[in-house]
N, C-alpha and C positions, 0 to 999 in steps of 0.2 A: 833529768833534773836541770838540764841546760835551759829548757824553755821556762822552767820555774824560776831560775835565777834571773833570766831576762825580765820575767813578769815582776819580780821583786824590785828590780832597778826601775822599771817603768812606773810601778805603783808608788814607790817613794818619790820619784820625780813628779808624778801627777799630784801627789799630796802637797808637795812644796809649792807647785804652781798654783794650786787651788788656794793654799794658805795666803799667798800674796795677791792673787788676782780677784778673789771674791771681795767685793766692796763691803765695808762695814757701815752699819746704819748710823752714821754720824754726819749726815749732810753731804756726803760725797756725791759727785755727779755720776750717776749710773746709767745715763742714756745710752752709752756705747758699750756698756759692760756685758759680757757674755753670760755672767751669773749675777743674780740680784741678791742683795743682803737679806737676811732673815731677821724679822723683828724680835724673835725669841733669843737670838744671839745677843742683842742689846740688853735684854733682861738678864741673861746669864752674866754678862759683863757688869751690869749694875750691881749684882750680888757681890762680885769681887770688890768693886769700888766702895761699896757700903762697908765692907769689912776693913778696907784700908783706911777709910775716913773716920770710922766710928770705933773700930776695934771690936765690934760685936756683929752678930748675925742679923740679917734683915727680918722684919716681921710683918711686912705688908700683906693684907688680905685681898688685894686687888687681883682680879682674874684677867686673862688675856682678852676676854670680851670687853672689859671696861677700858683696857689700855692698848688696844691694838694699834700698832704703829707709833705709839707715843715714845718720845725720847726719854721720858721718865719711867719707862717700862720696869715694873717690879713684880711681874706675875710669876717669876721663878723663885720667889722668896721661900716657898714651901719646900724646896728641894733640900735633901740632906747636904751637909756642908763640906764633905771631904775634898771634892774636886776644887772647890773655891778656895779652901784653905791652902791647898797645894799651889794653886795659881797665884795667890796673893804676893809672895816674895818676887816672883818673876815679873808680874805686872807692875808692882811698886818700883822695882829697879828700873824697868824700861821707862816708866813714867818720869823718873828723875832725869832721864836722858832725852826722851822725846814724847811728851804727853799726847801728841796727836796720833801716834801709832802704837800706843802701849797695848792696844787690843791684840797686836801680833804676838805678844808674850803669852797671852792666854791660849792662842791658837797653837803655839809651839808646845805648850804643855799637853794639849789634846793630841798633837802629832806624836809625841813621845809614847803615850799610851797606845795610840793606834798602831805604831810600828811594832810594839811588843806583842801584838796579836799574831804576827807572822811566824815567829818560831813556835808560839803556843799552838797554832793550828796543826803544825807538823807533829808535835807531841801527842795531841788529841787523836789525830788520824791514825798514828801508829798504835796508840793505846786501844783504839777500836779494832785493831787487827787488820787494817787495810794495807794494801800493797804500797811499795815505795812510789809506784807510778801514780796511784790515787792520792797519796800523801802530797806528791808534787803538784797534782792538779788542785788539791785543796789550797796549797800555797798560791797558786795562780789566781784562784777565785778570791781568796782573802786579800791578795795584793791589788786586784783590779775591780772588784765589785763596786759599782757606783755608790751605793749607800755607805759602805765602809770608807771609801775614799773621801767623799764629800763631808761626812759628819765626823771624821777623825781629825779634821783641821778647822773646825768651828769652835768657838768658845761655848762649850756645853759639857755636861757630865756624861755624855753618851760613851765616848771612847774609854773612859775609866770604868764605867759600868760594864762594857763589853769585856774589858780585861778581867774584872772580877768574875764575870759570868764564865769566861773560859777557864779560869783557875778553879772555880767551883766544880765545873764539869770534869776537868782533868783529875782533880783530887778525888772526886766521886768514883770515877772509873778505876783509879789506882786502889782506892780503899775496897772496892768490890772485887778486884782481881788479885789482891795480895793476901797471902795467908796470915802474915803479920802486918796488919794495916793500921796500927795505932797512930803512927806518924802521919799517915794520910788522912785519917779521921780527924786528927787535931788540925791539920792544915785546911781541911774542908770546913771545919767549924770557924776557924779564923777568917778564911776567905768569905764565908757567908756573912759573918759579922761585919767585916770590912765592906762588903757589898751593900749592906744596909746603910752604911754611911755615905755610899756613892749615889744610889738611885733606888727608888722603891720598887721598880719592876723586878728587882732581884727576888722579891717575894715569890714570884712564879717558880723559881728554881728550888726554893727552900724545902717544900714537902716531897719532892720527887723520890729521893732515896727511901723515905718512909712509905710512900705509896707503893713503890716497887717491892719492898720487903713484905708489905701487907698482901699484895697480889700473889706473892710466892708463898704466903703463909709462913714466913720466917718470923715468928713472934718475938724471939729474943732480939733479933736484928731490929725489928720494929721499935721495940722499947729503947734500944740504943740510939737509933736515929732520932726518935722523939726527944730523947734527953739532949742530944747534940744540938737540935734545932732550938730547944729551950735555952741552952747555954749561949748560943749565938744571939738569941733575942735579948738575953740579960746583958751580954757584952755591948749590945747596941741600944740599951735602954735610954741613954740620953737623947737619941733621935726620936724615939716614940714619945718620951715625956715632953720634949719640945713641941711635937705635933699637937699633943693634947692641950698643953698650956698656952701655946701661941695661936694655934689654928683650930682648936676645939674639935679635933678629930685625929684618930690614930693614923689614918691614911687620908691626908687632906688634898685629894685630887681636885675637888671642887674649888679650892682656893686658887689653883693655877688655871684649870680649864673653865671655870665658871659652873653655874648650875647645870646639871645633866640636861642635855637637849640633843636628842638624836635627829640628825639630818634626814630629810625625806628621800635621800638618794637611794636608788635601787641597789639590790645586792650585786648586780652586774657592775654598776658604777663603782661600788666599794672595792670589788675584786680587781677591776681595771686600774683603779687608782693605786691599789696596793702593789700590783705588778709593776706598773710604770715607775713608781717612786722607789721600789726596791732595787730595780736594775738601772733605771734612767732617772736619778733623783734631781733632774734639772728641768723643771716644768716650763722653763723659758722656751723650750723647743718641742713641746709635746704636740702642739696644734698642727693641723695640716695632714693630708693623706700620706705623704711620703714618710714623715716622722712616725705615723702609726704603723705603716708597713714595716719599718725597721724594727720597731718594738715587737710586733707580731712575729716577724722572722726570727728574732732572738728567742722568743718564748717557744715557738713551734720547734725550732731546731734543738734546743735544750731538752724539751719534752721527749722528742724522738730518741735522742742520745741516751737519756735516762731510761726509757722503756727498753732500749736495746741492751742495757746494762743491769737489768733487774736481778740477774743471777748473782751479781756482786753483793747484794744485800745479805745473802746467805752466809757470807764470810765475815760479816761484822760480828766481832767477838761479844759485844754487849748490845745485842739488837733491842731488847726491851728498854734499856736505858736510852738508846737512840730514838726510838719512837715516842717514848715519854717526853723527851725534849721537844720534838716537833709538836706533839699534842699540846703540851703546856703553852708553847708560844702561840699556837693557833687559838686556844681557849682564851688566853689573855688578850689577844688581839680582838677576838669576837666580843668579849666582855666590855672592853674599852669602847668599841664602836656601837655597842648597845646602849651606852650611856652618853657618849660624845662622838661627834663625827671626826675621828682621828685615824683615817685609813692609810696613813703613811706606812709604807712597807718597812721602814726602819724599826717600827715597834715589834716586828717579828724577830729582830736580831738579838733579843735577850737569849735566844738559843742559836746564836750565829754559827757555832761550829757544826750543828746539825744541818743547817741550811747550806753552808758552804760545802759540806761533805756530800749533800744530795746532788749538787751541781758537779762536784769533783768526781763522783762515781761515773758520770758521763765521760770523763777523760781517763778511762781505765787503761787505754793503750796509747802508744806513742802517736798514732794517727789521730785518734779522737782527742787526745790532749792538745794537739796542734789546733784542731777545730775549736776546742773550748777556749783556747788562748785567743784566737781570732774573734770568737763570739764575745768574749769579755771586753775586747777593745772596741766593739761596734758602737756602744753608746757614745764614745768620745768623738765619733764621726760627726755628731750633731754640732760640735764646736767648729769643725772645719767646713762642713756644708750644712748650715742650720735649716734643715728641711722644713721644720714646723714653725719657724720664727714668724 
């Protein structure tokens, strides 16, 4: 666990550095910046500002295609409101002190939710019946994984969504494993309803307990899970009614992404982009052969370590649950990219505990845990020696 504790310290330090060093899209000079601002962070920020200035939720139907790079970006208006409502007091308070840097308050809110993933991944790993060593490795991966680090400190609803996703998964495992699980069934239902107020990708997790019980032919359980999903849907009814009333769709993805338009990129390009953006989510340094070698070395070494650790999958206590999580995130990612070219690896992180545990199983011994720790730090070398810049 010593390496895991070191990883947590480094991971939190990296998050704080990224929080301050990533420029915001407000006209800052970014010529010498190691990281570039993301235009969608401006859109998330504008959602918060709209609430502060008007007291209501935004209702713009403009998509990212219409407003790409615009300082008036409002293409995130279709998002559920929970993250933004939580961020409003922090941003409003900071704005009264220093309006030019009030965006940092929204990033700190994201950071808080991102840090809460760290103890949660330990609980999930242990609930899957994995060893303390693998649980420690899961903590290393969650602390240092590029996507989780970068997107946990931007103004967006990602880290809150990941927190709800982790809670949904944890309560599902507890409910499946406990003889008296009424408390965990209730908590699962509330977490699912709360997740719907955070981000729509939570929908991918909603049917999994029902699907599993149907596959096992547990008909009573199937009826129970169906009922709980219905209750969560009713509890989150304001979200769905707003979507229909304001955006004319129960799931208004086209409002944000624009009309469905699949890019002509090859499958290999999509997979390559997904891999790079999952582990190395700073495309400022992707170009060039040395940067590519570093990415391939990471992927190849992790793959070898995972293949050498396949026997560990047998000890996973809830193996069907685990594979359903991976399957759901892959299906969701494939569906999204069949409608829009959105091959960012972070879209797989709706099942982040399953992906982090996949990498963590590679660190099943003290020696391989040390290798995994070094591998997870490799992407940050691009900031010291920007091979692909």
